[in-house]
N, C-alpha and C positions, 0 to 999 in steps of 0.2 A: 547368540540366538540363531536358531534355524527355523525358517518358515517356508511354506510353499503356498503361493497364491494361485487358486484354481480358476480357470476359465475367465480370465480378465481380458477385456478389450483394451489394447494399448493405444493411448492417445499421445503420440510423440512424433512429430513430423520429421525429427532428425534421426529417428530409429528405423531400421529396416523392418521392424515388426509393427509399424504404424497401422492401425485399424485391424490388426489381427487379434483373434481370440486365442490366448495361449495360457499355459501355466508358467509361473515364474518361481524359480527355486533360489532361495537366498541363504547364504551361510557366512557367518562372521562378517556381516555388513557388505558382502560382495554378491552381486548377481551371479550365481553359479551356473544356472542353466535356464534357457527359455525354450519352450516347445509345447507340444500337445501330449496329454496323458502321461506326464512325467511321473516316475515312481519316486517314493520318498519313504524313508524309514520312520519308525514310530516317534523318534525324537524331533521330528519336524512338526511345528504347529501349522495346522491347515487353516487357511482362510478361504471360505467359499460363500459368496453372496449372489443373490439374483441381480442380473444386470450390472455386474461388477466392471468398473473401468479403472485404468491405471495410467498415471502420467508422471512426469518428472515432478519433484516436490515444488509446491507453489511458494512464492516469495512475495510478501507484502512489503512494499517499499516505504510505507509511512504508517508507523504505529507509535502511539504515545501510551506509556504505562504508569507514569507518575513517580515511581520509585527511582531515586531517592526523593524524599520530601513530601510527596503527595500519595502516600501509601493508602490513604482512605479512599482514593479513587481507584487505584489498582496497584498490585504488586507485580514484580517481575515473575515470580514463581507462578502465580495464578494466570497472569497475562500470557505466559508461554504455553500453559496448559490449554487456555482458550484458543490460542493460535493453532496448536496441534489438533484439537478437536474440530477446528474450522477448516482443516486441510492444509495449513501452512507449515512447511518444514523449516522456514526461515523468515525472520522479520528484520526490517531496518528500524531501529529504535530512535525516535526523535529526541532532541536534547532538551525539551521543555520540562525539566525537572527542577528541584530545588535542593542543592545548587544546580545551576545549568551545567550540562556536560560540555565544558569549555576548556578542559585541561586534561593532561595525560592521566592523572590519578582518578578523575571521574570516569574516564573511558575504561580504565582497568577495573574500577569498582563494579560497573554494570556487567562487564564481561565475566568477572568472577562470580557474580550472582546467578549467571546463566549457565554455569558449568554443569555437565552431566545431564543435560535436558535433551528431549527429542527434537525440539525446535531450536534451531540456531539463532542467536541474537547478534546482529551486526549494528554497532552504534554509529549514529551520525553525530559528528562533533559540531558544536556551535561555530558559526562563521565568525562571529564577533564576541568579544568578552561579555559574559552575562547576557548574550543576545540583545544587547542594547544598541547595536548599530554604530558604535563610536570607534572602537579599536579592534583590529583583527585579533582573533584568538590564535593560540599556538598550534596551527594546523599541522605542521610537520611532526611535532611531538605526538600529537593525537593520532596521526596516521601510523606512526611507529608503534603506538599502543593498541591499534586495531580499529580505528575509525575508518569507515569506508567512504565517507563523503562529508561535506561541511555546509551547513545552512542554519539559519535562524528560523525555527518553526513558525509558520504563519506570520512572519514579520518581514516586510520588504525593506531592502537597504535603500534609504532615502539619499544617501551620499553616493552619487554615481562614481566619483573618483575612488572611493573605498572599494567598490566592487571591481573597478578597473584594475586596481593594484592587486586585489585578491586573485583575479583571473590570471594576471601575469605571474604572480608568485607561485600559484598552485601548479603551473606548468613544470616547475623545477622538479616536482616529485609525482607528476602525472595525477594530480588531485582533481577530484570532481566537486564542483560547487553546485549547490542548490539555491535557487533564487525565487522565493515566493514573490508574486507580483501584485502589488496593490498600492496605489498612490494614496497615502494617508491624508493629504490635504484635500483631495477630491472626495475621498470616502467621508471625511469629516466625522459627524456623529451618526452616520448611516449604520443600520443594523440588518437590513434585508435588501434584496434586489430593488433598484429603482424602476418603477413602472406602474402599470395600472393597479396592481394588487397593493403595492405600498401606499399609493395615493388613496385608494379606497379604505385602507385600514388605518391611515394616519400614522404610519411608521416611516421613519427617516430612511431614505434610499441610498444604495451604493450603485452608482451607474457602472455599466460595462466599461466605460472609458477609464475608470480607476484601475482596472486590471490591464487593459490593452495598452495604455500609455507606457506602463512599466515593462510590459512584455516587449514592446517595440524598442524602448530605451536599452534594455538588457541585451537584446539581439544586436543592436548597433555596437554596444560595448564588446560583445563577443567577436563580432566581425573585426573590430579594431585590434583586440588583444590576442586572439586565438585562444586555444584551450578548450575545455569541455564545460558545458553548462546544462543542468537539468532544471526544467521549470515544473515544479510540482503543482498538481491539482488546478489545472486551468478550468475555466467555467463558461467562456463565451465563444460564440461563433467566430468573431474577429480574431481572437487569440489563436484558434485553430488555423485560420488563414495565414496569420503572421508567421507562425512556426512552420507551416508547410512551405511558405516562400523562403524562409531561412534555410531549411533543409535543401531546397532546390539550389541554393547558392553554394552548398557544400559546408555550411557551418556545422560544427559538432554540438548540436543541440538535441536534447531529448525532452520529453514531457510526460506527465501523468494526468489522469483524471480520477476523481473519487467516485466510488460506486453510486453514492446517493445523488450526485449530479447527473448521472446517466439515467436515473430512475425517477426522480422527483422534480417538480417545478415549484415556483413560488406560489402557485395556487394552494399548496398545502398550508400556507400561513393563515388561512381564513379563520382558524380557531385560536390564533395567538399561542399555539403550542410551542414552547421553547425547545422541544426536541428537534425542531426544524431550523433552529438558529445555528448556522454553520458558517465557516469561513474557508473559501469564498462562499457567498450566499447561493441558495437555490435560485436559478435563473428562469427564463421563459421556456416554453415548449420549443421555440425556434432554436434557442441555444442548445437545449437537450438533444434535439435531432442532429444538430451540427456536431456535437461531441460524439454521438454514436457513429456518425459518418467518419469522423476523424479516427476513431478506433478501427473501423473496418478498413479504411484505406491506409492505415499505419502511420498517419501523421502523429497520432497519439501512440506512444510506445508502450505505456504501462497503465494498468488499472490497479488502483489501491483502495483499500477500505478506508484509509485515512482515519483509522480507529483512534478515538480520543475520548477516554472516559472522563466524565465530569460528575462530581458528587451532587447529590440531590439538592443540597443547600444552595448551590450555584446555578441550578437549572430551574427549580420550581420557585421562580420569583418573577418580578416584572420583566417583560420581554426586553426592554431597553437595557436592563441591568444584568441579565443572565449571561453566562459565558457561552462562547461558541464551542461546538463540538458534538460529535455523535460517535457511539461505538458502531462497529460495522463488520468485524471479522466473522462473527457467527452467521450473518445473513448474506455475505458477499457472493458466494457461489450460487446459492439458490435463486437470488433475484437476478443475477446476470444471466442465468439460464432462460429467463423469460424474455430476453431482448437480443441475445447474441448466439451465434453458433458455438457448439462445444469446442471446435478447433480454435476459434478465435479467443474464447475465454481462457483456455489453457495457455495459449500463446501469450496473452497479456498478463496472466498471473505468474508466468515464469521468465518473461523477457528482461525483467529488472536485474537478473543475475549478471547478464552480459554488461549492462550499463554500469553497474556497481563493481564490476570486475571480480565477481564471485564465481567459483568453479561451477560449471553446469555438468551434470553427469547424465548422459543419455541412457535410455533403457536398452542395454546391450550386455551380453555375457562378459564377465570380467570387470564390469564397471561397479563403482560404489552404488549401493542401493539408497537412493534418496527419492522417496516415492509418496504420491498422494493417491489414496483409494477413494472412489466415489461411485455413486449410481446416478443415472440420468432419469430414472423413473420417479414416481411419487410427487404429484402436485400437492402443495400444502400452503399453509399461511404461517409467516414468522410471528410467533407469539411470545409473551413474557416467559413462558416455560422454556423457550429455546435460548434465552439469554444466559450465558455462562460467566460474563464479566461481573465484577463487584458493582460497578456502576450500571445503571439501567437506562441511560439516555440514548435510546435507539430510535433514530429517525425512520428506520425501515420497519418499525413495528406494524403488524397487521397487513403487510404487503404479501402478495402471492409469490410463491416460490416453486421451483421445479427441481427435482433431483435432491440428493443429499450427500454429505460427506460421510464416508465410512471410517476413515482414519488416515494415519500416516505411518510410514516406516522410515526412520532416519537415526543415525548414530547408534545402530544396533538396538533400537528401541521401537516397539510397536505400540502405538496409541490408537485406541478405537474410540470413535465418537459416542 
């Protein structure tokens, strides 16, 4: 495919063209020429949009799709199409499928299902067999099959010795471990953040302590063992502080935050709407502001949609019994534009590539074209009509947005939103 992108403002702090408005000429998946008023023959498809911006392709570090086993929630094919139209040229697929992605054959299966797509799929292998926290899964075999990291989605490892052994073992092949942090005993039957709102509504609470204790424990383990640890979707001010201190010590720890935890608070629970039941739970305004500060000062390395489709039968039910999770890829960019600078958004939507050891291709002549196209104009509201996923459990429904995704170019494929 040959395309020429006209008058695009480059947003790539690693590129010499950062903040310049240029034409970008692409041939056979390679950036052929960057400059102004470039000429192109008739066989080049021209892309020209008002207020067009161009960045390295975005990478979502936490996406659940359901397949295999939960295709009623989402399929790999449709999920990758949603990702592409949401601006993501790559996603990390969580292992919470049926069966769980805990062996080489399961990793190969999902990779095969994602062949010849515009959005790349990188599987995360389960850390323990069946993600039940008892025995370590075959991490080395899964890495050889294409797994980029290992973790049990939204499940904390209660056995500290098991995580210690995993951290030691993974160093033999430079493996990255993901450790969701939540003390299940302290959580108990909690379903929302413990605080004024949970008390007023009569819902069982999950204290911040449930997360922070395990964050502190896991950081102690990392300091003892060495290795690399990624703590996904933190939600409290104290967690930000603990990770900031660990980084100052020189520990190889990274972390992410979910978009909805940057935007919403537990005040949204007033209507008992299960769309707002997520894990970790929506916290207070104090926590939300601390998370945003953590993003700005780079304590938090990555922003993820933590996209998790749940079928209507498991969402439209009594709050205590409904499943955790929200979709989020479609709304991620637009809502982030209302709280963060454009440079910071692009940085946090691309930085996971380095953490997960995936090639990053800067916007420069001769480099592979892996690009996201977007506009920063157009204030709007995220509505049901904007949902592309099979499941409709969107916590960010009816939230104000700014800007829009225009499409992506990756793997010699142009997908327009």
